mmCIF file as gemmi writes it, N, C-alpha and C atoms, coordinates in Angstrom:
data_model
loop_
_atom_site.group_PDB
_atom_site.id
_atom_site.type_symbol
_atom_site.label_atom_id
_atom_site.label_alt_id
_atom_site.label_comp_id
_atom_site.label_asym_id
_atom_site.label_entity_id
_atom_site.label_seq_id
_atom_site.pdbx_PDB_ins_code
_atom_site.Cartn_x
_atom_site.Cartn_y
_atom_site.Cartn_z
_atom_site.occupancy
_atom_site.B_iso_or_equiv
_atom_site.pdbx_formal_charge
_atom_site.auth_seq_id
_atom_site.auth_asym_id
_atom_site.pdbx_PDB_model_num
ATOM 1 N N . UNK Axp A 1 ? 6.196 -24.788 -8.511 1 0 ? 1 A 1
ATOM 2 C CA . UNK Axp A 1 ? 6.912 -24.784 -7.268 1 0 ? 1 A 1
ATOM 3 C C . UNK Axp A 1 ? 5.878 -24.485 -6.182 1 0 ? 1 A 1
ATOM 4 N N . UNK Axp A 2 ? 5.803 -25.39 -5.184 1 0 ? 2 A 1
ATOM 5 C CA . UNK Axp A 2 ? 4.857 -25.204 -4.139 1 0 ? 2 A 1
ATOM 6 C C . UNK Axp A 2 ? 5.516 -24.449 -2.975 1 0 ? 2 A 1
ATOM 7 N N . UNK Axp A 3 ? 4.681 -23.678 -2.253 1 0 ? 3 A 1
ATOM 8 C CA . UNK Axp A 3 ? 5.17 -22.926 -1.159 1 0 ? 3 A 1
ATOM 9 C C . UNK Axp A 3 ? 5.014 -23.716 0.154 1 0 ? 3 A 1
ATOM 10 N N . UNK Axp A 4 ? 5.987 -23.64 0.994 1 0 ? 4 A 1
ATOM 11 C CA . UNK Axp A 4 ? 6.035 -24.397 2.216 1 0 ? 4 A 1
ATOM 12 C C . UNK Axp A 4 ? 4.886 -23.941 3.139 1 0 ? 4 A 1
ATOM 13 N N . UNK Axp A 5 ? 4.312 -24.889 3.886 1 0 ? 5 A 1
ATOM 14 C CA . UNK Axp A 5 ? 3.18 -24.565 4.841 1 0 ? 5 A 1
ATOM 15 C C . UNK Axp A 5 ? 3.724 -23.613 5.872 1 0 ? 5 A 1
ATOM 16 N N . UNK Axp A 6 ? 2.941 -22.572 6.118 1 0 ? 6 A 1
ATOM 17 C CA . UNK Axp A 6 ? 3.45 -21.614 7.153 1 0 ? 6 A 1
ATOM 18 C C . UNK Axp A 6 ? 3.258 -22.191 8.575 1 0 ? 6 A 1
ATOM 19 N N . UNK Axp A 7 ? 4.141 -21.722 9.439 1 0 ? 7 A 1
ATOM 20 C CA . UNK Axp A 7 ? 4.038 -22.102 10.874 1 0 ? 7 A 1
ATOM 21 C C . UNK Axp A 7 ? 3.664 -20.902 11.677 1 0 ? 7 A 1
ATOM 22 N N . UNK Axp A 8 ? 2.387 -20.774 11.986 1 0 ? 8 A 1
ATOM 23 C CA . UNK Axp A 8 ? 1.92 -19.66 12.751 1 0 ? 8 A 1
ATOM 24 C C . UNK Axp A 8 ? 2.002 -19.95 14.237 1 0 ? 8 A 1
ATOM 25 N N . UNK Axp A 9 ? 2.015 -18.892 14.967 1 0 ? 9 A 1
ATOM 26 C CA . UNK Axp A 9 ? 2.018 -19.046 16.479 1 0 ? 9 A 1
ATOM 27 C C . UNK Axp A 9 ? 0.756 -19.694 16.964 1 0 ? 9 A 1
ATOM 28 N N . UNK Axp A 10 ? 0.829 -20.688 17.776 1 0 ? 10 A 1
ATOM 29 C CA . UNK Axp A 10 ? -0.354 -21.502 18.214 1 0 ? 10 A 1
ATOM 30 C C . UNK Axp A 10 ? -1.367 -20.625 18.936 1 0 ? 10 A 1
ATOM 31 N N . UNK Axp A 11 ? -0.991 -19.505 19.598 1 0 ? 11 A 1
ATOM 32 C CA . UNK Axp A 11 ? -1.951 -18.664 20.298 1 0 ? 11 A 1
ATOM 33 C C . UNK Axp A 11 ? -2.961 -18.071 19.37 1 0 ? 11 A 1
ATOM 34 N N . UNK Axp A 12 ? -2.671 -17.904 18.082 1 0 ? 12 A 1
ATOM 35 C CA . UNK Axp A 12 ? -3.63 -17.313 17.135 1 0 ? 12 A 1
ATOM 36 C C . UNK Axp A 12 ? -4.838 -18.276 16.968 1 0 ? 12 A 1
ATOM 37 N N . UNK Axp A 13 ? -4.551 -19.573 16.917 1 0 ? 13 A 1
ATOM 38 C CA . UNK Axp A 13 ? -5.602 -20.541 16.715 1 0 ? 13 A 1
ATOM 39 C C . UNK Axp A 13 ? -5.868 -21.331 17.976 1 0 ? 13 A 1
ATOM 40 N N . UNK Axp A 14 ? -6.064 -20.702 19.066 1 0 ? 14 A 1
ATOM 41 C CA . UNK Axp A 14 ? -6.223 -21.351 20.364 1 0 ? 14 A 1
ATOM 42 C C . UNK Axp A 14 ? -7.447 -22.204 20.445 1 0 ? 14 A 1
ATOM 43 N N . UNK Axp A 15 ? -8.463 -21.898 19.622 1 0 ? 15 A 1
ATOM 44 C CA . UNK Axp A 15 ? -9.763 -22.563 19.762 1 0 ? 15 A 1
ATOM 45 C C . UNK Axp A 15 ? -10.02 -23.667 18.686 1 0 ? 15 A 1
ATOM 46 N N . UNK Axp A 16 ? -9.058 -23.922 17.842 1 0 ? 16 A 1
ATOM 47 C CA . UNK Axp A 16 ? -9.12 -24.944 16.846 1 0 ? 16 A 1
ATOM 48 C C . UNK Axp A 16 ? -7.935 -25.902 16.902 1 0 ? 16 A 1
ATOM 49 N N . UNK Axp A 17 ? -8.087 -27.029 16.27 1 0 ? 17 A 1
ATOM 50 C CA . UNK Axp A 17 ? -6.962 -27.996 16.23 1 0 ? 17 A 1
ATOM 51 C C . UNK Axp A 17 ? -6.079 -27.586 15.063 1 0 ? 17 A 1
ATOM 52 N N . UNK Axp A 18 ? -5.031 -26.919 15.331 1 0 ? 18 A 1
ATOM 53 C CA . UNK Axp A 18 ? -4.138 -26.348 14.307 1 0 ? 18 A 1
ATOM 54 C C . UNK Axp A 18 ? -3.575 -27.436 13.4 1 0 ? 18 A 1
ATOM 55 N N . UNK Axp A 19 ? -3.199 -28.608 13.971 1 0 ? 19 A 1
ATOM 56 C CA . UNK Axp A 19 ? -2.572 -29.625 13.15 1 0 ? 19 A 1
ATOM 57 C C . UNK Axp A 19 ? -3.512 -30.178 12.12 1 0 ? 19 A 1
ATOM 58 N N . UNK Axp A 20 ? -4.784 -30.211 12.459 1 0 ? 20 A 1
ATOM 59 C CA . UNK Axp A 20 ? -5.783 -30.835 11.443 1 0 ? 20 A 1
ATOM 60 C C . UNK Axp A 20 ? -6.476 -29.769 10.622 1 0 ? 20 A 1
ATOM 61 N N . UNK Axp A 21 ? -6.153 -28.49 10.793 1 0 ? 21 A 1
ATOM 62 C CA . UNK Axp A 21 ? -6.807 -27.389 10.068 1 0 ? 21 A 1
ATOM 63 C C . UNK Axp A 21 ? -6.41 -27.45 8.592 1 0 ? 21 A 1
ATOM 64 N N . UNK Axp A 22 ? -7.399 -27.27 7.747 1 0 ? 22 A 1
ATOM 65 C CA . UNK Axp A 22 ? -7.238 -27.169 6.302 1 0 ? 22 A 1
ATOM 66 C C . UNK Axp A 22 ? -6.869 -25.734 5.942 1 0 ? 22 A 1
ATOM 67 N N . UNK Axp A 23 ? -5.629 -25.397 5.738 1 0 ? 23 A 1
ATOM 68 C CA . UNK Axp A 23 ? -5.239 -24.05 5.475 1 0 ? 23 A 1
ATOM 69 C C . UNK Axp A 23 ? -5.632 -23.533 4.146 1 0 ? 23 A 1
ATOM 70 N N . UNK Axp A 24 ? -5.8 -24.452 3.167 1 0 ? 24 A 1
ATOM 71 C CA . UNK Axp A 24 ? -6.22 -24.054 1.836 1 0 ? 24 A 1
ATOM 72 C C . UNK Axp A 24 ? -7.709 -23.962 1.738 1 0 ? 24 A 1
ATOM 73 N N . UNK Axp A 25 ? -8.434 -24.798 2.387 1 0 ? 25 A 1
ATOM 74 C CA . UNK Axp A 25 ? -9.945 -24.74 2.378 1 0 ? 25 A 1
ATOM 75 C C . UNK Axp A 25 ? -10.528 -23.643 3.148 1 0 ? 25 A 1
ATOM 76 N N . UNK Axp A 26 ? -9.904 -23.273 4.259 1 0 ? 26 A 1
ATOM 77 C CA . UNK Axp A 26 ? -10.423 -22.193 5.194 1 0 ? 26 A 1
ATOM 78 C C . UNK Axp A 26 ? -9.497 -20.979 5.124 1 0 ? 26 A 1
ATOM 79 N N . UNK Axp A 27 ? -9.089 -20.59 3.884 1 0 ? 27 A 1
ATOM 80 C CA . UNK Axp A 27 ? -8.116 -19.521 3.747 1 0 ? 27 A 1
ATOM 81 C C . UNK Axp A 27 ? -8.67 -18.185 4.238 1 0 ? 27 A 1
ATOM 82 N N . UNK Axp A 28 ? -9.946 -17.915 4.111 1 0 ? 28 A 1
ATOM 83 C CA . UNK Axp A 28 ? -10.47 -16.613 4.621 1 0 ? 28 A 1
ATOM 84 C C . UNK Axp A 28 ? -10.394 -16.572 6.166 1 0 ? 28 A 1
ATOM 85 N N . UNK Axp A 29 ? -10.757 -17.652 6.781 1 0 ? 29 A 1
ATOM 86 C CA . UNK Axp A 29 ? -10.692 -17.693 8.26 1 0 ? 29 A 1
ATOM 87 C C . UNK Axp A 29 ? -9.269 -17.524 8.744 1 0 ? 29 A 1
ATOM 88 N N . UNK Axp A 30 ? -8.326 -18.244 8.125 1 0 ? 30 A 1
ATOM 89 C CA . UNK Axp A 30 ? -6.904 -18.183 8.514 1 0 ? 30 A 1
ATOM 90 C C . UNK Axp A 30 ? -6.382 -16.767 8.322 1 0 ? 30 A 1
ATOM 91 N N . UNK Axp A 31 ? -6.597 -16.126 7.224 1 0 ? 31 A 1
ATOM 92 C CA . UNK Axp A 31 ? -6.102 -14.831 6.98 1 0 ? 31 A 1
ATOM 93 C C . UNK Axp A 31 ? -6.678 -13.801 7.952 1 0 ? 31 A 1
ATOM 94 N N . UNK Axp A 32 ? -8.034 -13.908 8.15 1 0 ? 32 A 1
ATOM 95 C CA . UNK Axp A 32 ? -8.594 -12.938 9.139 1 0 ? 32 A 1
ATOM 96 C C . UNK Axp A 32 ? -8.051 -13.112 10.546 1 0 ? 32 A 1
ATOM 97 N N . UNK Axp A 33 ? -7.878 -14.376 10.925 1 0 ? 33 A 1
ATOM 98 C CA . UNK Axp A 33 ? -7.39 -14.63 12.25 1 0 ? 33 A 1
ATOM 99 C C . UNK Axp A 33 ? -5.941 -14.223 12.426 1 0 ? 33 A 1
ATOM 100 N N . UNK Axp A 34 ? -5.118 -14.395 11.417 1 0 ? 34 A 1
ATOM 101 C CA . UNK Axp A 34 ? -3.697 -13.937 11.492 1 0 ? 34 A 1
ATOM 102 C C . UNK Axp A 34 ? -3.607 -12.443 11.58 1 0 ? 34 A 1
ATOM 103 N N . UNK Axp A 35 ? -4.413 -11.742 10.824 1 0 ? 35 A 1
ATOM 104 C CA . UNK Axp A 35 ? -4.411 -10.273 10.876 1 0 ? 35 A 1
ATOM 105 C C . UNK Axp A 35 ? -5.06 -9.784 12.173 1 0 ? 35 A 1
ATOM 106 N N . UNK Axp A 36 ? -5.96 -10.521 12.736 1 0 ? 36 A 1
ATOM 107 C CA . UNK Axp A 36 ? -6.571 -10.128 14.001 1 0 ? 36 A 1
ATOM 108 C C . UNK Axp A 36 ? -5.688 -10.311 15.212 1 0 ? 36 A 1
ATOM 109 N N . UNK Axp A 37 ? -4.893 -11.406 15.211 1 0 ? 37 A 1
ATOM 110 C CA . UNK Axp A 37 ? -4.128 -11.771 16.439 1 0 ? 37 A 1
ATOM 111 C C . UNK Axp A 37 ? -2.673 -12.019 16.26 1 0 ? 37 A 1
ATOM 112 N N . UNK Axp A 38 ? -2.216 -12.068 14.956 1 0 ? 38 A 1
ATOM 113 C CA . UNK Axp A 38 ? -0.847 -12.385 14.69 1 0 ? 38 A 1
ATOM 114 C C . UNK Axp A 38 ? 0.124 -11.192 14.846 1 0 ? 38 A 1
ATOM 115 N N . UNK Axp A 39 ? 1.419 -11.514 14.867 1 0 ? 39 A 1
ATOM 116 C CA . UNK Axp A 39 ? 2.391 -10.421 14.846 1 0 ? 39 A 1
ATOM 117 C C . UNK Axp A 39 ? 2.935 -10.272 13.359 1 0 ? 39 A 1
ATOM 118 N N . UNK Axp A 40 ? 3.918 -9.439 13.282 1 0 ? 40 A 1
ATOM 119 C CA . UNK Axp A 40 ? 4.502 -9.097 11.941 1 0 ? 40 A 1
ATOM 120 C C . UNK Axp A 40 ? 4.963 -10.366 11.212 1 0 ? 40 A 1
ATOM 121 N N . UNK Axp A 41 ? 5.667 -11.242 11.896 1 0 ? 41 A 1
ATOM 122 C CA . UNK Axp A 41 ? 6.149 -12.421 11.204 1 0 ? 41 A 1
ATOM 123 C C . UNK Axp A 41 ? 5.023 -13.333 10.754 1 0 ? 41 A 1
ATOM 124 N N . UNK Axp A 42 ? 3.941 -13.466 11.51 1 0 ? 42 A 1
ATOM 125 C CA . UNK Axp A 42 ? 2.802 -14.261 11.164 1 0 ? 42 A 1
ATOM 126 C C . UNK Axp A 42 ? 2.142 -13.68 9.85 1 0 ? 42 A 1
ATOM 127 N N . UNK Axp A 43 ? 2.059 -12.326 9.841 1 0 ? 43 A 1
ATOM 128 C CA . UNK Axp A 43 ? 1.444 -11.65 8.688 1 0 ? 43 A 1
ATOM 129 C C . UNK Axp A 43 ? 2.33 -11.855 7.444 1 0 ? 43 A 1
ATOM 130 N N . UNK Axp A 44 ? 3.66 -11.774 7.56 1 0 ? 44 A 1
ATOM 131 C CA . UNK Axp A 44 ? 4.536 -12.04 6.473 1 0 ? 44 A 1
ATOM 132 C C . UNK Axp A 44 ? 4.4 -13.46 5.874 1 0 ? 44 A 1
ATOM 133 N N . UNK Axp A 45 ? 4.292 -14.464 6.773 1 0 ? 45 A 1
ATOM 134 C CA . UNK Axp A 45 ? 4.136 -15.794 6.385 1 0 ? 45 A 1
ATOM 135 C C . UNK Axp A 45 ? 2.805 -16.039 5.683 1 0 ? 45 A 1
ATOM 136 N N . UNK Axp A 46 ? 1.751 -15.324 6.187 1 0 ? 46 A 1
ATOM 137 C CA . UNK Axp A 46 ? 0.434 -15.387 5.547 1 0 ? 46 A 1
ATOM 138 C C . UNK Axp A 46 ? 0.447 -14.813 4.168 1 0 ? 46 A 1
ATOM 139 N N . UNK Axp A 47 ? 1.121 -13.693 3.956 1 0 ? 47 A 1
ATOM 140 C CA . UNK Axp A 47 ? 1.151 -13.083 2.653 1 0 ? 47 A 1
ATOM 141 C C . UNK Axp A 47 ? 2.007 -13.954 1.673 1 0 ? 47 A 1
ATOM 142 N N . UNK Axp A 48 ? 3.072 -14.529 2.195 1 0 ? 48 A 1
ATOM 143 C CA . UNK Axp A 48 ? 3.905 -15.416 1.357 1 0 ? 48 A 1
ATOM 144 C C . UNK Axp A 48 ? 3.112 -16.653 0.933 1 0 ? 48 A 1
ATOM 145 N N . UNK Axp A 49 ? 2.409 -17.225 1.866 1 0 ? 49 A 1
ATOM 146 C CA . UNK Axp A 49 ? 1.718 -18.478 1.511 1 0 ? 49 A 1
ATOM 147 C C . UNK Axp A 49 ? 0.474 -18.232 0.627 1 0 ? 49 A 1
ATOM 148 N N . UNK Axp A 50 ? -0.354 -17.352 0.953 1 0 ? 50 A 1
ATOM 149 C CA . UNK Axp A 50 ? -1.609 -17.062 0.158 1 0 ? 50 A 1
ATOM 150 C C . UNK Axp A 50 ? -1.424 -16.099 -0.984 1 0 ? 50 A 1
ATOM 151 N N . UNK Axp A 51 ? -0.501 -15.221 -0.969 1 0 ? 51 A 1
ATOM 152 C CA . UNK Axp A 51 ? -0.346 -14.215 -2.012 1 0 ? 51 A 1
ATOM 153 C C . UNK Axp A 51 ? -1.215 -12.981 -1.706 1 0 ? 51 A 1
ATOM 154 N N . UNK Axp A 52 ? -0.786 -11.913 -2.323 1 0 ? 52 A 1
ATOM 155 C CA . UNK Axp A 52 ? -1.455 -10.632 -1.968 1 0 ? 52 A 1
ATOM 156 C C . UNK Axp A 52 ? -2.871 -10.554 -2.436 1 0 ? 52 A 1
ATOM 157 N N . UNK Axp A 53 ? -3.23 -11.235 -3.529 1 0 ? 53 A 1
ATOM 158 C CA . UNK Axp A 53 ? -4.623 -11.208 -4.059 1 0 ? 53 A 1
ATOM 159 C C . UNK Axp A 53 ? -5.618 -11.823 -3.061 1 0 ? 53 A 1
ATOM 160 N N . UNK Axp A 54 ? -5.268 -13.047 -2.56 1 0 ? 54 A 1
ATOM 161 C CA . UNK Axp A 54 ? -6.163 -13.669 -1.608 1 0 ? 54 A 1
ATOM 162 C C . UNK Axp A 54 ? -6.226 -12.887 -0.299 1 0 ? 54 A 1
ATOM 163 N N . UNK Axp A 55 ? -5.119 -12.4 0.143 1 0 ? 55 A 1
ATOM 164 C CA . UNK Axp A 55 ? -5.09 -11.54 1.364 1 0 ? 55 A 1
ATOM 165 C C . UNK Axp A 55 ? -5.968 -10.323 1.193 1 0 ? 55 A 1
ATOM 166 N N . UNK Axp A 56 ? -5.839 -9.625 0.101 1 0 ? 56 A 1
ATOM 167 C CA . UNK Axp A 56 ? -6.642 -8.469 -0.195 1 0 ? 56 A 1
ATOM 168 C C . UNK Axp A 56 ? -8.156 -8.844 -0.185 1 0 ? 56 A 1
ATOM 169 N N . UNK Axp A 57 ? -8.486 -9.923 -0.845 1 0 ? 57 A 1
ATOM 170 C CA . UNK Axp A 57 ? -9.924 -10.291 -0.981 1 0 ? 57 A 1
ATOM 171 C C . UNK Axp A 57 ? -10.482 -10.619 0.418 1 0 ? 57 A 1
ATOM 172 N N . UNK Axp A 58 ? -9.697 -11.466 1.203 1 0 ? 58 A 1
ATOM 173 C CA . UNK Axp A 58 ? -10.2 -11.861 2.53 1 0 ? 58 A 1
ATOM 174 C C . UNK Axp A 58 ? -10.398 -10.639 3.502 1 0 ? 58 A 1
ATOM 175 N N . UNK Axp A 59 ? -9.466 -9.726 3.43 1 0 ? 59 A 1
ATOM 176 C CA . UNK Axp A 59 ? -9.488 -8.593 4.339 1 0 ? 59 A 1
ATOM 177 C C . UNK Axp A 59 ? -10.553 -7.554 3.943 1 0 ? 59 A 1
ATOM 178 N N . UNK Axp A 60 ? -10.733 -7.393 2.72 1 0 ? 60 A 1
ATOM 179 C CA . UNK Axp A 60 ? -11.756 -6.421 2.227 1 0 ? 60 A 1
ATOM 180 C C . UNK Axp A 60 ? -13.161 -6.94 2.527 1 0 ? 60 A 1
ATOM 181 N N . UNK Axp A 61 ? -13.352 -8.266 2.491 1 0 ? 61 A 1
ATOM 182 C CA . UNK Axp A 61 ? -14.675 -8.861 2.702 1 0 ? 61 A 1
ATOM 183 C C . UNK Axp A 61 ? -14.926 -9.299 4.125 1 0 ? 61 A 1
ATOM 184 N N . UNK Axp A 62 ? -14.018 -9.118 5.016 1 0 ? 62 A 1
ATOM 185 C CA . UNK Axp A 62 ? -14.088 -9.574 6.41 1 0 ? 62 A 1
ATOM 186 C C . UNK Axp A 62 ? -15.29 -8.852 7.148 1 0 ? 62 A 1
ATOM 187 N N . UNK Axp A 63 ? -16.017 -9.592 7.956 1 0 ? 63 A 1
ATOM 188 C CA . UNK Axp A 63 ? -17.127 -8.896 8.677 1 0 ? 63 A 1
ATOM 189 C C . UNK Axp A 63 ? -16.57 -8.19 9.916 1 0 ? 63 A 1
ATOM 190 N N . UNK Axp A 64 ? -15.415 -8.548 10.457 1 0 ? 64 A 1
ATOM 191 C CA . UNK Axp A 64 ? -14.909 -7.928 11.634 1 0 ? 64 A 1
ATOM 192 C C . UNK Axp A 64 ? -13.381 -7.973 11.65 1 0 ? 64 A 1
ATOM 193 N N . UNK Axp A 65 ? -12.821 -6.807 12.009 1 0 ? 65 A 1
ATOM 194 C CA . UNK Axp A 65 ? -11.37 -6.63 12.369 1 0 ? 65 A 1
ATOM 195 C C . UNK Axp A 65 ? -11.355 -5.574 13.422 1 0 ? 65 A 1
ATOM 196 N N . UNK Axp A 66 ? -10.494 -5.744 14.458 1 0 ? 66 A 1
ATOM 197 C CA . UNK Axp A 66 ? -10.348 -4.651 15.431 1 0 ? 66 A 1
ATOM 198 C C . UNK Axp A 66 ? -9.852 -3.423 14.789 1 0 ? 66 A 1
ATOM 199 N N . UNK Axp A 67 ? -10.18 -2.238 15.426 1 0 ? 67 A 1
ATOM 200 C CA . UNK Axp A 67 ? -9.829 -0.98 14.778 1 0 ? 67 A 1
ATOM 201 C C . UNK Axp A 67 ? -8.305 -0.866 14.548 1 0 ? 67 A 1
ATOM 202 N N . UNK Axp A 68 ? -7.54 -1.26 15.517 1 0 ? 68 A 1
ATOM 203 C CA . UNK Axp A 68 ? -6.09 -1.084 15.345 1 0 ? 68 A 1
ATOM 204 C C . UNK Axp A 68 ? -5.529 -2.008 14.267 1 0 ? 68 A 1
ATOM 205 N N . UNK Axp A 69 ? -6.184 -3.164 14.08 1 0 ? 69 A 1
ATOM 206 C CA . UNK Axp A 69 ? -5.737 -4.051 13.023 1 0 ? 69 A 1
ATOM 207 C C . UNK Axp A 69 ? -6.302 -3.658 11.649 1 0 ? 69 A 1
ATOM 208 N N . UNK Axp A 70 ? -7.406 -2.996 11.643 1 0 ? 70 A 1
ATOM 209 C CA . UNK Axp A 70 ? -7.963 -2.475 10.418 1 0 ? 70 A 1
ATOM 210 C C . UNK Axp A 70 ? -7.075 -1.479 9.771 1 0 ? 70 A 1
ATOM 211 N N . UNK Axp A 71 ? -6.472 -0.665 10.521 1 0 ? 71 A 1
ATOM 212 C CA . UNK Axp A 71 ? -5.462 0.374 9.961 1 0 ? 71 A 1
ATOM 213 C C . UNK Axp A 71 ? -4.281 -0.335 9.438 1 0 ? 71 A 1
ATOM 214 N N . UNK Axp A 72 ? -3.866 -1.348 10.101 1 0 ? 72 A 1
ATOM 215 C CA . UNK Axp A 72 ? -2.707 -2.203 9.606 1 0 ? 72 A 1
ATOM 216 C C . UNK Axp A 72 ? -3.071 -2.86 8.304 1 0 ? 72 A 1
ATOM 217 N N . UNK Axp A 73 ? -4.234 -3.483 8.242 1 0 ? 73 A 1
ATOM 218 C CA . UNK Axp A 73 ? -4.68 -4.145 7.034 1 0 ? 73 A 1
ATOM 219 C C . UNK Axp A 73 ? -4.78 -3.157 5.884 1 0 ? 73 A 1
ATOM 220 N N . UNK Axp A 74 ? -5.256 -1.958 6.218 1 0 ? 74 A 1
ATOM 221 C CA . UNK Axp A 74 ? -5.401 -0.941 5.158 1 0 ? 74 A 1
ATOM 222 C C . UNK Axp A 74 ? -4.06 -0.559 4.58 1 0 ? 74 A 1
ATOM 223 N N . UNK Axp A 75 ? -3.045 -0.494 5.424 1 0 ? 75 A 1
ATOM 224 C CA . UNK Axp A 75 ? -1.722 -0.198 4.958 1 0 ? 75 A 1
ATOM 225 C C . UNK Axp A 75 ? -1.089 -1.359 4.193 1 0 ? 75 A 1
ATOM 226 N N . UNK Axp A 76 ? -1.38 -2.589 4.602 1 0 ? 76 A 1
ATOM 227 C CA . UNK Axp A 76 ? -0.774 -3.741 3.933 1 0 ? 76 A 1
ATOM 228 C C . UNK Axp A 76 ? -1.288 -3.947 2.527 1 0 ? 76 A 1
ATOM 229 N N . UNK Axp A 77 ? -2.623 -3.814 2.431 1 0 ? 77 A 1
ATOM 230 C CA . UNK Axp A 77 ? -3.267 -3.995 1.074 1 0 ? 77 A 1
ATOM 231 C C . UNK Axp A 77 ? -3.412 -2.769 0.267 1 0 ? 77 A 1
ATOM 232 N N . UNK Axp A 78 ? -2.973 -1.637 0.865 1 0 ? 78 A 1
ATOM 233 C CA . UNK Axp A 78 ? -3.014 -0.326 0.143 1 0 ? 78 A 1
ATOM 234 C C . UNK Axp A 78 ? -4.37 0.05 -0.367 1 0 ? 78 A 1
ATOM 235 N N . UNK Axp A 79 ? -5.331 -0.026 0.52 1 0 ? 79 A 1
ATOM 236 C CA . UNK Axp A 79 ? -6.68 0.356 0.286 1 0 ? 79 A 1
ATOM 237 C C . UNK Axp A 79 ? -7.185 1.294 1.364 1 0 ? 79 A 1
ATOM 238 N N . UNK Axp A 80 ? -8.077 2.261 0.994 1 0 ? 80 A 1
ATOM 239 C CA . UNK Axp A 80 ? -8.626 3.17 2.082 1 0 ? 80 A 1
ATOM 240 C C . UNK Axp A 80 ? -9.533 2.378 2.965 1 0 ? 80 A 1
ATOM 241 N N . UNK Axp A 81 ? -9.716 2.907 4.196 1 0 ? 81 A 1
ATOM 242 C CA . UNK Axp A 81 ? -10.648 2.231 5.131 1 0 ? 81 A 1
ATOM 243 C C . UNK Axp A 81 ? -12.037 2.055 4.614 1 0 ? 81 A 1
ATOM 244 N N . UNK Axp A 82 ? -12.499 2.91 3.804 1 0 ? 82 A 1
ATOM 245 C CA . UNK Axp A 82 ? -13.879 2.901 3.27 1 0 ? 82 A 1
ATOM 246 C C . UNK Axp A 82 ? -14.063 1.73 2.372 1 0 ? 82 A 1
ATOM 247 N N . UNK Axp A 83 ? -13.015 1.044 1.939 1 0 ? 83 A 1
ATOM 248 C CA . UNK Axp A 83 ? -13.139 -0.115 1.047 1 0 ? 83 A 1
ATOM 249 C C . UNK Axp A 83 ? -13.395 -1.369 1.819 1 0 ? 83 A 1
ATOM 250 N N . UNK Axp A 84 ? -13.14 -1.328 3.129 1 0 ? 84 A 1
ATOM 251 C CA . UNK Axp A 84 ? -13.307 -2.566 3.937 1 0 ? 84 A 1
ATOM 252 C C . UNK Axp A 84 ? -14.786 -2.703 4.388 1 0 ? 84 A 1
ATOM 253 N N . UNK Axp A 85 ? -15.246 -3.89 4.213 1 0 ? 85 A 1
ATOM 254 C CA . UNK Axp A 85 ? -16.622 -4.248 4.623 1 0 ? 85 A 1
ATOM 255 C C . UNK Axp A 85 ? -16.912 -3.998 6.11 1 0 ? 85 A 1
ATOM 256 N N . UNK Axp A 86 ? -15.93 -4.459 6.907 1 0 ? 86 A 1
ATOM 257 C CA . UNK Axp A 86 ? -16.067 -4.36 8.356 1 0 ? 86 A 1
ATOM 258 C C . UNK Axp A 86 ? -16.109 -2.847 8.784 1 0 ? 86 A 1
ATOM 259 N N . UNK Axp A 87 ? -15.404 -2.001 8.131 1 0 ? 87 A 1
ATOM 260 C CA . UNK Axp A 87 ? -15.394 -0.62 8.437 1 0 ? 87 A 1
ATOM 261 C C . UNK Axp A 87 ? -16.816 0.004 8.122 1 0 ? 87 A 1
ATOM 262 N N . UNK Axp A 88 ? -17.328 -0.319 6.971 1 0 ? 88 A 1
ATOM 263 C CA . UNK Axp A 88 ? -18.646 0.196 6.577 1 0 ? 88 A 1
ATOM 264 C C . UNK Axp A 88 ? -19.747 -0.402 7.461 1 0 ? 88 A 1
ATOM 265 N N . UNK Axp A 89 ? -19.699 -1.609 7.87 1 0 ? 89 A 1
ATOM 266 C CA . UNK Axp A 89 ? -20.666 -2.204 8.781 1 0 ? 89 A 1
ATOM 267 C C . UNK Axp A 89 ? -20.627 -1.546 10.167 1 0 ? 89 A 1
ATOM 268 N N . UNK Axp A 90 ? -19.421 -1.212 10.628 1 0 ? 90 A 1
ATOM 269 C CA . UNK Axp A 90 ? -19.289 -0.509 11.907 1 0 ? 90 A 1
ATOM 270 C C . UNK Axp A 90 ? -19.858 0.867 11.855 1 0 ? 90 A 1
ATOM 271 N N . UNK Axp A 91 ? -19.615 1.518 10.706 1 0 ? 91 A 1
ATOM 272 C CA . UNK Axp A 91 ? -20.171 2.875 10.558 1 0 ? 91 A 1
ATOM 273 C C . UNK Axp A 91 ? -21.65 2.915 10.445 1 0 ? 91 A 1
ATOM 274 N N . UNK Axp A 92 ? -22.249 1.904 9.876 1 0 ? 92 A 1
ATOM 275 C CA . UNK Axp A 92 ? -23.69 1.871 9.769 1 0 ? 92 A 1
ATOM 276 C C . UNK Axp A 92 ? -24.455 1.378 10.972 1 0 ? 92 A 1
ATOM 277 N N . UNK Axp A 93 ? -23.7 0.769 11.909 1 0 ? 93 A 1
ATOM 278 C CA . UNK Axp A 93 ? -24.319 0.311 13.203 1 0 ? 93 A 1
ATOM 279 C C . UNK Axp A 93 ? -23.492 0.852 14.35 1 0 ? 93 A 1
ATOM 280 N N . UNK Axp A 94 ? -23.565 2.137 14.633 1 0 ? 94 A 1
ATOM 281 C CA . UNK Axp A 94 ? -22.803 2.643 15.763 1 0 ? 94 A 1
ATOM 282 C C . UNK Axp A 94 ? -23.202 2.124 17.064 1 0 ? 94 A 1
ATOM 283 N N . UNK Axp A 95 ? -22.306 2.015 18.038 1 0 ? 95 A 1
ATOM 284 C CA . UNK Axp A 95 ? -22.582 1.435 19.37 1 0 ? 95 A 1
ATOM 285 C C . UNK Axp A 95 ? -23.177 2.548 20.229 1 0 ? 95 A 1
ATOM 286 N N . UNK Axp A 96 ? -23.333 2.205 21.504 1 0 ? 96 A 1
ATOM 287 C CA . UNK Axp A 96 ? -23.847 3.064 22.49 1 0 ? 96 A 1
ATOM 288 C C . UNK Axp A 96 ? -22.846 4.201 22.829 1 0 ? 96 A 1
ATOM 289 N N . UNK Axp A 97 ? -23.332 5.315 23.243 1 0 ? 97 A 1
ATOM 290 C CA . UNK Axp A 97 ? -22.409 6.351 23.61 1 0 ? 97 A 1
ATOM 291 C C . UNK Axp A 97 ? -21.599 5.915 24.844 1 0 ? 97 A 1
ATOM 292 N N . UNK Axp A 98 ? -20.341 6.229 24.942 1 0 ? 98 A 1
ATOM 293 C CA . UNK Axp A 98 ? -19.471 5.74 25.981 1 0 ? 98 A 1
ATOM 294 C C . UNK Axp A 98 ? -19.483 6.56 27.276 1 0 ? 98 A 1
ATOM 295 N N . UNK Axp A 99 ? -20.725 6.839 27.805 1 0 ? 99 A 1
ATOM 296 C CA . UNK Axp A 99 ? -20.785 7.533 29.017 1 0 ? 99 A 1
ATOM 297 C C . UNK Axp A 99 ? -21.908 6.945 29.87 1 0 ? 99 A 1
């Protein structure tokens, strides 16, 4: 039984041609972008279409996620922040002091 193609909000993929995008071939990009810019319904569709294993893999190996979305991703895949590659990269390369 095949799963129906998800319909994500177009604002998530503002810089690519959504109609021609290969959702199966670029699954890591799609999952990262949905978690970075999507709302709850987009994330639900993403999890339904790709399954929790692919979502977990893509999020744990992502190079960047905003801090507020990183906490959401941590709760969704039930992994501590220290398991995420983007969290460890940020910790190893701290930015400038904010003053």
